[in-house]
C-alpha positions as CSV (number, residue, x, y, z in Angstrom):
1,M,31.0,32.2,-63.5
2,N,27.9,32.8,-61.4
3,R,27.8,29.9,-58.9
4,R,24.1,29.4,-59.4
5,N,24.7,28.5,-63.0
6,F,27.5,26.1,-62.4
7,I,25.8,22.7,-62.5
8,I,27.7,20.1,-64.4
9,K,26.3,18.0,-67.2
10,N,26.0,14.9,-65.1
11,S,24.0,16.8,-62.5
12,R,21.6,17.8,-65.3
13,I,21.2,14.3,-66.5
14,A,20.6,13.0,-63.0
15,A,18.1,15.7,-62.2
16,A,16.2,15.1,-65.4
17,A,16.0,11.4,-64.5
18,L,14.7,12.4,-61.0
19,I,11.9,14.5,-62.5
20,T,10.8,11.5,-64.6
21,G,10.5,9.4,-61.5
22,K,13.8,7.4,-61.6
23,A,15.1,8.9,-58.4
24,G,16.4,6.0,-56.4
25,S,19.4,5.0,-58.5
26,F,20.6,8.5,-58.9
27,L,20.9,9.5,-55.2
28,P,24.7,9.9,-54.4
29,S,26.0,7.9,-51.5
30,A,27.1,9.6,-48.3
31,G,30.5,11.2,-48.8
32,T,30.2,11.7,-52.5
33,A,31.4,15.2,-53.5
34,A,28.5,17.5,-54.5
35,P,28.9,18.6,-58.1
36,F,26.7,21.6,-57.9
37,R,28.8,24.7,-58.7
38,Q,32.2,26.2,-58.5
39,H,32.0,27.8,-55.1
40,P,33.0,27.0,-51.6
41,F,29.3,26.3,-50.8
42,T,27.9,23.3,-52.6
43,H,24.7,22.8,-50.6
44,R,25.5,19.4,-49.4
45,L,23.7,19.1,-46.1
46,P,25.3,16.9,-43.5
47,V,24.0,13.4,-43.9
48,T,23.6,13.2,-40.1
49,D,21.1,16.1,-40.1
50,G,17.8,14.9,-38.7
51,H,15.7,16.8,-41.2
52,Y,17.8,15.7,-44.1
53,K,17.3,12.1,-43.0
54,R,13.5,12.5,-43.1
55,T,13.4,13.8,-46.6
56,C,16.4,12.3,-48.5
57,G,14.3,9.4,-49.7
58,Y,12.2,11.5,-52.0
59,I,13.9,14.9,-52.4
60,E,16.7,14.5,-55.0
61,D,20.1,15.3,-53.7
62,I,21.0,17.2,-56.9
63,P,18.5,20.0,-57.6
64,I,17.0,20.1,-61.1
65,A,19.1,22.0,-63.6
66,S,16.7,25.0,-63.9
67,Y,16.8,25.7,-60.1
68,K,18.7,28.7,-58.8
69,W,19.7,29.6,-55.3
70,A,19.8,33.1,-54.0
71,S,22.3,35.6,-55.4
72,D,25.9,36.0,-54.4
73,E,25.0,39.3,-52.8
74,A,22.4,37.6,-50.7
75,Y,24.9,35.1,-49.6
76,E,27.5,37.7,-48.6
77,Q,24.9,39.5,-46.5
78,F,24.0,36.3,-44.8
79,L,27.6,35.5,-44.0
80,D,28.1,39.1,-42.6
81,M,25.3,39.0,-40.0
82,K,26.9,36.7,-37.4
83,F,24.3,37.4,-34.6
84,G,20.6,37.3,-34.5
85,I,17.5,36.9,-32.2
86,R,15.0,34.0,-32.7
87,L,11.5,34.7,-31.6
88,H,8.7,32.2,-31.0
89,W,5.3,33.7,-30.1
90,G,1.9,32.3,-30.6
91,L,-1.1,30.8,-28.9
92,Y,1.3,28.5,-26.9
93,S,2.6,31.7,-25.2
94,I,-0.8,32.2,-23.5
95,L,-0.4,28.9,-21.6
96,Q,3.4,29.3,-21.2
97,L,3.9,26.0,-22.9
98,Q,7.4,24.8,-23.2
99,Q,8.5,23.6,-26.7
100,E,6.1,26.0,-28.4
101,S,3.0,24.2,-29.9
102,W,4.4,20.7,-29.7
103,P,2.5,19.8,-26.4
104,F,-0.7,20.0,-28.5
105,L,0.0,16.5,-29.6
106,Q,-0.2,15.2,-26.0
107,M,-3.3,17.1,-25.0
108,S,-6.7,15.5,-24.4
109,F,-9.4,16.2,-27.0
110,A,-11.0,18.7,-24.6
111,E,-7.7,20.5,-24.1
112,R,-7.1,20.6,-27.9
113,Q,-10.4,22.2,-28.5
114,A,-9.7,24.8,-25.7
115,Y,-6.3,25.5,-27.2
116,Q,-7.8,26.2,-30.6
117,D,-10.3,28.6,-29.0
118,L,-7.6,30.6,-27.2
119,H,-7.5,33.1,-30.1
120,K,-11.0,34.2,-29.3
121,T,-9.9,36.2,-26.2
122,W,-6.2,36.9,-26.9
123,N,-5.3,40.6,-26.8
124,P,-1.6,41.0,-26.3
125,T,-1.6,44.8,-25.8
126,G,2.0,44.8,-24.5
127,F,3.4,44.1,-27.9
128,D,5.4,47.0,-29.3
129,A,7.3,46.4,-32.5
130,D,9.5,49.5,-32.1
131,E,10.4,48.5,-28.6
132,W,11.3,45.0,-29.7
133,T,13.5,46.1,-32.6
134,Q,15.2,48.7,-30.3
135,L,16.1,45.9,-28.0
136,F,17.4,43.8,-30.9
137,E,19.6,46.7,-32.0
138,N,20.8,47.3,-28.4
139,W,21.7,43.6,-28.1
140,G,23.9,43.8,-31.2
141,A,21.7,41.7,-33.4
142,K,21.8,42.2,-37.2
143,M,18.7,40.1,-37.9
144,F,15.8,38.3,-36.2
145,T,13.6,35.4,-37.0
146,F,9.9,35.5,-36.1
147,T,7.4,32.7,-36.2
148,T,4.7,33.6,-38.6
149,K,3.0,30.2,-38.2
150,H,4.1,27.3,-36.0
151,H,2.8,23.7,-36.4
152,D,-0.5,24.5,-34.6
153,G,-1.5,26.4,-37.7
154,F,-2.2,29.8,-36.1
155,S,-1.0,32.6,-38.4
156,M,0.5,35.6,-36.7
157,F,-0.1,37.7,-39.8
158,D,-3.0,38.9,-41.9
159,T,-3.3,35.9,-44.2
160,K,-6.0,36.1,-46.9
161,T,-6.1,32.3,-47.2
162,R,-9.0,30.4,-45.8
163,I,-9.2,27.0,-44.0
164,K,-12.0,24.8,-45.2
165,K,-11.7,21.7,-43.0
166,R,-10.8,21.4,-39.3
167,M,-11.4,19.1,-36.3
168,N,-14.1,19.5,-33.8
169,W,-12.4,17.7,-31.0
170,T,-15.3,17.7,-28.6
171,A,-18.2,16.8,-30.9
172,P,-20.8,14.4,-29.5
173,G,-19.6,10.9,-30.1
174,G,-16.0,11.9,-30.5
175,P,-13.8,14.1,-32.7
176,V,-15.1,14.8,-36.2
177,M,-13.8,16.6,-39.2
178,E,-16.1,19.6,-40.0
179,D,-16.4,22.3,-42.7
180,C,-15.3,25.8,-41.8
181,N,-14.2,29.0,-43.5
182,V,-11.7,30.8,-41.2
183,A,-8.2,32.2,-41.5
184,F,-7.2,31.1,-37.9
185,S,-5.0,34.2,-37.6
186,I,-4.2,37.1,-35.4
187,M,-6.8,39.1,-37.3
188,E,-9.5,36.9,-35.7
189,T,-8.4,37.8,-32.2
190,P,-9.6,40.9,-30.2
191,F,-6.1,42.3,-31.0
192,K,-6.7,42.4,-34.8
193,R,-3.2,43.7,-35.6
194,D,-0.8,42.2,-38.2
195,V,2.2,41.5,-35.9
196,V,4.4,40.5,-38.9
197,R,3.6,43.8,-40.7
198,E,4.4,45.9,-37.6
199,L,7.7,44.0,-36.9
200,C,8.9,44.2,-40.5
201,A,8.2,47.9,-40.7
202,A,10.0,48.6,-37.4
203,A,12.9,46.4,-38.6
204,H,13.3,48.2,-41.9
205,K,13.7,51.5,-40.0
206,R,16.7,50.1,-38.1
207,G,18.2,48.2,-41.0
208,L,17.7,44.8,-39.4
209,K,17.5,41.7,-41.6
210,I,14.3,39.8,-41.5
211,D,13.8,36.0,-41.4
212,L,10.2,34.8,-41.3
213,Y,9.6,31.3,-39.9
214,F,7.0,29.2,-41.6
215,S,5.9,25.6,-40.7
216,H,5.2,23.3,-43.6
217,P,2.7,21.2,-41.6
218,D,-0.5,22.7,-40.3
219,W,-2.3,20.9,-37.5
220,Y,-5.5,23.1,-37.7
221,D,-6.1,22.6,-41.4
222,C,-7.3,19.1,-42.0
223,D,-6.3,19.3,-45.7
224,F,-2.7,18.8,-44.4
225,R,-3.5,15.4,-42.9
226,P,-1.4,13.2,-42.4
227,Y,1.8,14.9,-43.2
228,N,4.5,15.1,-40.6
229,Q,3.0,14.6,-37.1
230,H,-0.5,15.8,-37.9
231,P,-3.0,15.0,-35.1
232,V,-5.4,13.8,-37.8
233,Q,-4.1,10.7,-39.6
234,V,-5.5,8.5,-42.4
235,P,-5.6,4.8,-43.3
236,D,-2.8,5.2,-45.9
237,A,-0.5,7.1,-43.5
238,S,2.2,4.4,-43.8
239,K,2.4,4.9,-47.5
240,I,2.5,8.7,-47.2
241,A,4.6,9.2,-44.0
242,V,8.0,7.9,-45.2
243,V,11.6,8.7,-44.3
244,G,15.0,8.0,-45.5
245,K,16.5,7.0,-48.8
246,D,14.8,3.6,-48.7
247,L,11.3,5.1,-48.5
248,Q,10.6,2.9,-45.5
249,P,7.2,3.6,-43.7
250,E,7.7,5.8,-40.7
251,I,5.0,3.8,-38.8
252,K,4.7,0.1,-39.5
253,N,1.2,-0.2,-38.1
254,P,-0.3,3.3,-38.2
255,Q,-3.8,2.3,-37.0
256,E,-2.5,0.8,-33.8
257,Y,0.1,3.5,-33.3
258,F,-2.4,6.3,-33.7
259,R,-5.0,4.6,-31.5
260,K,-2.5,4.3,-28.6
261,S,-1.2,7.9,-29.2
262,G,-4.7,9.5,-28.9
263,L,-4.7,10.5,-32.6
264,V,-7.7,10.1,-34.8
265,I,-8.2,8.4,-38.2
266,Q,-10.1,10.2,-40.9
267,P,-10.5,9.4,-44.6
268,N,-7.6,9.7,-46.9
269,P,-7.3,13.2,-48.4
270,T,-8.9,13.6,-51.8
271,D,-7.0,14.9,-54.8
272,A,-9.0,18.1,-54.5
273,E,-8.0,18.5,-50.8
274,V,-4.3,17.9,-51.6
275,T,-4.5,20.6,-54.4
276,R,-6.2,23.0,-52.0
277,M,-3.6,22.3,-49.3
278,M,-0.6,23.0,-51.6
279,Q,-2.3,26.1,-53.0
280,R,-2.8,27.5,-49.5
281,H,0.8,26.6,-48.6
282,R,2.1,28.4,-51.7
283,T,-0.2,31.5,-51.2
284,Q,0.9,32.0,-47.6
285,L,4.6,31.9,-48.6
286,E,3.8,34.4,-51.4
287,E,2.2,36.6,-48.8
288,L,5.2,36.5,-46.6
289,I,7.8,37.4,-49.3
290,T,5.7,40.0,-51.2
291,R,3.7,42.0,-48.7
292,Y,6.2,43.1,-46.0
293,G,9.0,44.8,-47.9
294,D,12.5,43.4,-48.1
295,I,12.6,39.9,-46.5
296,S,16.0,38.3,-46.4
297,M,15.1,34.8,-45.4
298,I,12.3,32.3,-45.0
299,C,12.9,29.9,-42.1
300,L,11.0,26.7,-43.3
301,D,10.4,24.0,-40.7
302,Q,9.6,20.3,-40.7
303,W,8.6,18.6,-43.9
304,L,5.6,17.2,-45.9
305,G,6.1,14.1,-48.0
306,P,6.8,12.4,-51.4
307,R,3.2,12.7,-52.6
308,V,3.4,16.5,-52.7
309,W,7.1,17.0,-53.2
310,P,6.6,17.8,-57.0
311,Q,4.1,20.6,-56.0
312,L,6.4,21.9,-53.3
313,R,9.3,22.0,-55.7
314,E,7.1,24.0,-58.2
315,T,6.3,26.3,-55.3
316,L,10.0,26.9,-54.7
317,M,10.6,27.6,-58.4
318,H,7.6,30.1,-58.3
319,L,8.8,31.9,-55.2
320,R,12.3,32.2,-56.7
321,K,10.9,34.1,-59.6
322,L,8.9,36.4,-57.3
323,R,11.8,37.3,-55.0
324,P,15.1,35.7,-56.2
325,D,17.2,36.9,-53.3
326,V,15.1,35.4,-50.5
327,M,17.2,32.7,-48.8
328,Y,15.3,29.5,-47.7
329,R,16.2,27.3,-44.7
330,A,16.8,23.7,-46.0
331,R,14.2,22.0,-43.8
332,G,11.7,20.1,-45.9
333,I,13.5,21.1,-49.1
334,G,16.8,19.3,-48.7
335,N,19.7,20.7,-50.9
336,Y,17.3,23.2,-52.5
337,G,17.8,25.2,-49.3
338,D,20.2,28.1,-49.1
339,Y,21.2,27.7,-45.5
340,Y,21.2,25.2,-42.6
341,T,20.5,25.6,-38.9
342,P,22.3,23.4,-36.4
343,E,19.9,23.3,-33.5
344,G,21.2,23.3,-29.9
345,F,24.9,23.0,-30.8
346,V,27.7,24.7,-32.6
347,P,29.3,22.4,-35.1
348,G,32.6,21.0,-33.7
349,D,34.6,21.9,-36.8
350,K,34.2,24.4,-39.6
351,E,34.4,21.7,-42.2
352,N,31.4,19.8,-40.9
353,T,29.2,21.2,-43.6
354,D,29.7,23.3,-46.8
355,T,26.2,24.7,-46.6
356,P,26.0,28.2,-45.1
357,W,24.8,27.9,-41.5
358,F,23.3,29.8,-38.6
359,V,23.1,28.0,-35.2
360,I,19.8,28.3,-33.3
361,Y,19.9,27.8,-29.6
362,P,17.4,29.0,-26.8
363,L,18.7,31.2,-24.1
364,G,16.4,29.5,-21.6
365,D,15.2,25.9,-21.8
366,T,12.8,26.5,-24.7
367,F,12.5,28.8,-27.7
368,S,9.2,30.1,-26.4
369,Y,8.6,32.1,-23.2
370,D,10.5,30.6,-20.2
371,P,9.4,32.0,-16.8
372,D,12.2,30.3,-14.8
373,T,15.2,32.7,-14.2
374,E,17.4,29.7,-13.4
375,H,17.1,28.4,-16.9
376,Y,18.8,31.4,-18.6
377,K,22.3,30.5,-19.7
378,G,23.9,33.9,-19.3
379,A,25.7,36.6,-21.4
380,A,29.1,34.8,-21.3
381,W,27.5,31.7,-22.8
382,V,26.0,33.8,-25.7
383,V,29.3,35.6,-26.4
384,K,31.3,32.4,-26.4
385,N,28.9,30.8,-28.9
386,I,29.0,33.9,-31.1
387,V,32.8,33.8,-31.2
388,D,32.9,30.0,-31.7
389,A,30.4,30.1,-34.6
390,A,32.0,33.1,-36.3
391,S,35.5,31.4,-36.1
392,K,34.1,28.5,-38.1
393,G,32.4,30.7,-40.7
394,G,28.9,30.5,-39.2
395,S,26.5,32.7,-37.2
396,F,24.7,32.3,-33.9
397,M,21.0,33.0,-33.2
398,V,19.8,33.0,-29.6
399,G,16.2,32.1,-29.0
400,I,13.8,33.9,-26.7
401,G,10.1,34.2,-26.5
402,P,7.8,37.0,-25.2
403,D,5.0,36.2,-22.7
404,L,1.3,36.3,-23.6
405,N,1.3,40.1,-23.5
406,G,4.3,40.5,-25.8
407,R,6.9,41.2,-23.1
408,F,10.3,39.6,-22.7
409,H,11.5,38.2,-19.5
410,S,13.6,40.7,-17.5
411,K,16.4,38.1,-17.2
412,A,16.6,37.7,-21.0
413,I,16.8,41.5,-21.4
414,E,19.5,41.8,-18.7
415,Q,21.7,39.1,-20.2
416,L,21.3,40.2,-23.8
417,N,22.0,43.8,-22.8
418,E,25.4,42.5,-21.6
419,V,25.9,40.8,-25.0
420,G,25.2,44.1,-26.7
421,I,27.8,45.9,-24.6
422,W,30.4,43.3,-25.5
423,L,29.6,43.5,-29.2
424,R,29.9,47.3,-29.2
425,K,33.4,46.8,-28.0
426,N,34.3,43.7,-30.1
427,G,32.0,43.7,-33.0
428,E,34.7,44.6,-35.5
429,G,36.1,41.1,-35.0
430,I,32.7,39.4,-35.4
431,Y,30.5,41.2,-38.0
432,A,31.3,40.7,-41.7
433,T,34.4,38.5,-40.8
434,R,35.4,35.2,-42.4
435,P,37.1,32.1,-41.0
436,R,40.9,31.6,-41.3
437,P,41.9,28.8,-43.7
438,G,42.1,25.2,-42.6
439,A,42.5,24.4,-38.9
440,Q,43.6,28.0,-38.1
441,W,40.2,28.9,-36.7
442,K,41.4,28.0,-33.2
443,E,44.4,27.3,-30.9
444,G,43.5,24.9,-28.1
445,E,40.1,25.2,-26.4
446,Q,40.3,28.8,-25.2
447,I,41.4,30.7,-28.3
448,R,39.4,31.4,-31.5
449,F,40.2,33.5,-34.6
450,T,38.4,35.4,-37.3
451,R,39.7,37.5,-40.1
452,A,38.7,40.6,-42.0
453,K,37.5,40.0,-45.6
454,S,40.6,41.7,-46.8
455,E,42.5,38.9,-45.1
456,N,45.3,41.1,-43.8
457,I,43.7,41.6,-40.3
458,V,43.3,38.7,-37.9
459,Y,41.1,38.9,-34.8
460,A,42.1,36.7,-31.8
461,F,39.7,36.0,-29.0
462,S,40.5,34.5,-25.6
463,Y,37.6,33.2,-23.6
464,N,39.7,33.8,-20.4
465,W,41.9,36.7,-19.3
466,P,45.0,36.1,-21.5
467,G,47.6,36.9,-18.8
468,E,50.7,39.1,-19.1
469,E,52.1,37.1,-22.0
470,F,49.6,36.0,-24.6
471,I,51.1,33.6,-27.0
472,L,49.7,32.8,-30.4
473,K,51.5,30.2,-32.5
474,T,49.7,30.6,-35.9
475,V,49.8,34.5,-36.2
476,K,52.6,36.5,-37.6
477,P,52.1,40.3,-37.6
478,T,53.5,42.5,-40.3
479,R,56.7,44.3,-39.2
480,G,55.9,47.5,-37.2
481,S,52.2,46.9,-37.0
482,N,50.2,47.8,-33.9
483,I,48.3,45.2,-31.9
484,H,45.3,46.4,-29.9
485,F,42.6,45.1,-27.6
486,L,39.4,45.6,-29.6
487,G,37.8,48.8,-28.5
488,F,41.1,50.4,-27.3
489,E,43.4,52.7,-29.3
490,Q,46.5,52.2,-27.1
491,P,48.8,49.6,-28.7
492,L,50.3,46.7,-26.9
493,K,53.9,45.6,-27.1
494,W,54.7,42.4,-28.9
495,S,57.5,40.2,-30.2
496,Y,57.6,37.5,-32.8
497,D,59.9,34.4,-32.8
498,S,59.5,31.8,-35.6
499,S,59.9,28.9,-33.1
500,K,57.6,30.3,-30.4
501,G,55.2,32.5,-32.4
502,L,53.7,35.8,-31.4
503,T,53.9,37.0,-27.8
504,I,51.7,40.0,-26.8
505,F,52.7,41.7,-23.6
506,I,49.8,42.8,-21.4
507,P,50.5,45.0,-18.3
508,S,48.6,43.6,-15.3
509,E,46.7,46.8,-14.8
510,W,45.0,46.4,-18.2
511,K,42.6,43.9,-16.6
512,E,40.9,46.7,-14.7
513,K,40.1,48.5,-17.9
514,F,37.4,46.0,-18.8
515,N,34.0,46.2,-17.1
516,K,31.9,43.1,-16.4
517,S,30.3,42.9,-19.8
518,E,33.4,43.7,-21.7
519,S,35.4,40.9,-20.0
520,L,33.1,38.1,-21.2
521,T,35.7,37.3,-23.8
522,Y,38.8,39.3,-24.8
523,G,39.4,40.3,-28.4
524,F,42.6,41.5,-30.2
525,K,43.2,43.1,-33.6
526,I,46.3,42.0,-35.4
527,R,47.5,43.2,-38.8
528,C,49.3,40.4,-40.6
């Protein structure tokens, strides 16, 4: 049975009730088994996930019966990737802002106006899509994520949508909302090149999977007020900005909160503005999945709110019909999402979530450009996280950002080049692998395992040099099989004892066979 169609009768009843507005009493309690479909993945996001907490009060835990996730083939390809590059590039890169566009919320009104005007002179002539994707390939990445639009609302692609309301932050007498007719995109800069189109074309040549990041909120477009942390708020914000299953107001006294935070109050959005907002939101997502060839994933970020959830759900249904195999990150859409991204950590156990996952973690201190060489964590850190994530059935995406001219920091290139060297030697034990059953994904803190899809080959990884006798308690090789270091044809001697386990004998001179990059972690291939 196709897993997308396995939704039990009770789920259909609950989902139908949710659509008719009787959501609260049908939300399963934490720990309730998710009755979605007959498959290891049931799309039950961890109840501890911050984005889930923000939306679970109005997004039904059980998707409506007519909803379909991406295909089995798309899921297999997702599970096979294992390592990718995460790229944040936008107006914030010009100022070398840390944490991407988030600092905009703490800027003075004059600084906000100057920030929004940065695009008028931006001309990142150092950007070269072929050069970028060549680097990704050298680093061993099978995919990349690129920010098509961060929260500041600046589109890094040739969107045909138009913004009709924006803030003039330095108007006489104080900030005012004004009419406009702009795209606020890379095509309105002196550069005038569709960065997303060039990157996607270059990626297709190299067979790289593409994940396009897209922010639900938009801080430039005033139609999006007051959703999420929009710098323009409204009198009814406390009724719109809600979190959690109890639909409690995020801000008890929004007028006082916003006054102290330097945010501004404008009239509540009209029905026409809400409709226009959701149409632009939908159209931009349509553009991303239909205009750039094969797109594997859309990396949604943040959330909107209960007032527009029915329209957003309809957008998802519409997008699924256009491109059924595009996988969507769960942020802002709850269990309707195809995958989940633990941020800044690798889950401690492979059973923490039954939703497919891809860790996102910056190489420096921020996902955007980091000029400080001391912040870069090193190739060994990247490799250890790739191995750890793969052993638990997940993947690892390291975040870097180019500078204002489209160039990566030399330290990032140096460290990721080392990762690429290691993966060329050990990639067989990483790419397209699966976790071992139960708790057999590790032995102690220094040993991790993966397995081939056929299940008769186990890969063991030791973070440290394994010594002259490497003992594995949970691995039993087939009689007469060869055991190798990954990347080497010469077999190693071994013995097996039921009480002790497998012992691999490693001559001391073998340590000299590994160069600096290859010794970041040591991989073994064992036929069982």
